[in-house]
C-alpha positions as CSV (number, residue, x, y, z in Angstrom):
1,M,4.4,-10.5,-9.9
2,T,1.0,-10.5,-11.6
3,G,0.4,-9.9,-15.2
4,Q,1.4,-5.9,-15.1
5,E,5.1,-5.1,-15.2
6,P,5.6,-1.7,-12.1
7,D,6.3,1.3,-13.1
8,A,8.4,1.5,-10.5
9,V,10.1,-0.3,-7.6
10,W,10.5,1.7,-4.6
11,D,12.7,1.8,-1.3
12,V,9.1,0.8,1.0
13,R,10.8,3.4,3.1
14,G,11.3,6.0,0.3
15,L,7.6,5.2,-0.4
16,V,6.3,5.7,3.1
17,A,8.2,8.8,3.4
18,D,6.9,10.3,0.2
19,S,2.8,9.2,0.3
20,V,0.3,8.4,1.9
21,P,-2.5,6.2,1.9
22,A,-6.2,7.3,0.5
23,S,-7.3,8.6,3.5
24,G,-4.9,10.8,4.0
25,L,-4.0,9.5,7.7
26,P,0.2,9.4,8.2
27,W,1.6,5.5,8.1
28,S,2.0,5.5,11.7
29,E,-1.5,5.7,12.3
30,V,-2.6,3.2,9.5
31,F,0.0,0.6,10.7
32,R,-1.5,1.1,14.1
33,A,-4.5,1.1,12.8
34,L,-3.9,-2.3,11.4
35,R,-2.3,-3.8,13.9
36,M,-5.1,-2.7,15.8
37,D,-7.5,-4.8,14.0
38,T,-7.3,-8.3,14.5
39,T,-8.4,-9.0,10.7
40,S,-6.3,-7.0,8.7
41,E,-3.1,-7.7,11.5
42,A,-3.6,-11.4,10.0
43,R,-3.3,-10.8,6.8
44,V,-0.6,-7.9,6.9
45,S,0.9,-11.0,8.9
46,A,0.6,-13.4,6.5
47,L,1.7,-10.9,3.7
48,A,4.9,-10.1,5.2
49,G,4.9,-14.3,5.5
50,D,4.7,-14.7,1.8
51,M,7.0,-11.9,1.1
52,A,9.9,-13.1,3.3
53,M,9.8,-16.4,2.1
54,R,9.3,-15.3,-1.7
55,G,11.4,-12.7,-1.3
56,S,9.2,-9.5,-3.1
57,V,6.0,-8.3,-2.8
58,G,4.6,-9.8,-6.0
59,V,1.4,-7.3,-6.5
60,P,2.3,-3.4,-7.3
61,V,0.2,-1.0,-4.9
62,K,-1.8,1.4,-7.4
63,V,-0.4,5.0,-6.8
64,V,-1.7,8.0,-7.8
65,R,1.1,10.3,-8.7
66,P,0.4,14.4,-7.4
67,R,-0.6,16.7,-10.5
68,T,1.9,19.2,-8.8
69,A,5.3,19.0,-7.8
70,S,4.0,20.7,-4.0
71,G,1.3,17.6,-3.9
72,V,2.0,13.9,-2.6
73,M,2.1,10.5,-3.7
74,R,-1.7,8.8,-2.5
75,V,-1.3,4.5,-2.3
76,V,-5.2,4.0,-3.6
77,D,-4.7,0.0,-3.4
78,G,-2.1,-1.7,-1.5
79,V,-2.2,-0.7,2.1
80,H,-2.3,-3.9,3.6
81,R,0.6,-4.3,1.7
82,V,3.1,-1.5,2.3
83,A,2.3,-2.4,6.0
84,A,3.3,-5.8,5.4
85,A,6.7,-4.5,2.9
86,W,8.3,-2.5,6.2
87,S,8.2,-4.9,8.4
88,V,10.6,-7.0,6.2
89,L,12.0,-4.2,4.7
90,M,10.9,-5.1,1.0
91,P,11.0,-3.2,-1.8
92,V,7.7,-2.3,-3.1
93,P,6.6,-2.2,-6.8
94,V,4.0,0.4,-7.7
95,I,1.9,0.8,-10.3
96,Y,1.3,4.4,-11.1
97,V,-2.6,5.4,-11.7
98,P,-5.0,8.6,-12.7
99,E,-6.6,10.2,-10.2
100,G,-9.7,8.5,-9.5
101,T,-8.7,5.3,-9.7
102,R,-10.7,2.5,-7.2
103,P,-9.6,-0.6,-6.8
104,G,-11.3,-3.2,-8.7
105,A,-12.1,-4.9,-4.7
106,P,-11.7,-3.4,-1.9
107,C,-10.2,-5.1,1.0
108,A,-13.5,-6.3,3.5
109,C,-11.8,-5.1,7.0
110,A,-13.0,-1.5,8.8
111,F,-10.0,0.3,8.3
112,C,-9.7,-0.1,4.1
113,A,-13.6,0.6,3.3
114,D,-11.9,4.3,4.5
115,E,-9.1,4.1,1.8
116,V,-11.3,3.9,-1.0
117,P,-11.3,7.8,-2.2
118,G,-14.4,9.0,-3.0
């Protein structure tokens, strides 16, 4: 785990059901796009192997909670970790962040360049 403790730990199936990536695309499309991008596919595979070996996701993903009950949570940092956790059905640690939070160092893959909220 990192220096910051998670606010919650979600079953990956629940997180995928109750959230969207910052892009707003369905997770099924995101997972497909990550598999089609060679760099992302390798990254997700390496993360999944590491998670399976360590028994945890490690670094929490950052999630913006909706301001209203009718809103949906958005994963703004950790799309590759969610995809890797999905492949090994690993619980995902989550840190809730305020609206407008941007990842400190966005991934260089083509998909994540679109993930960073504006």
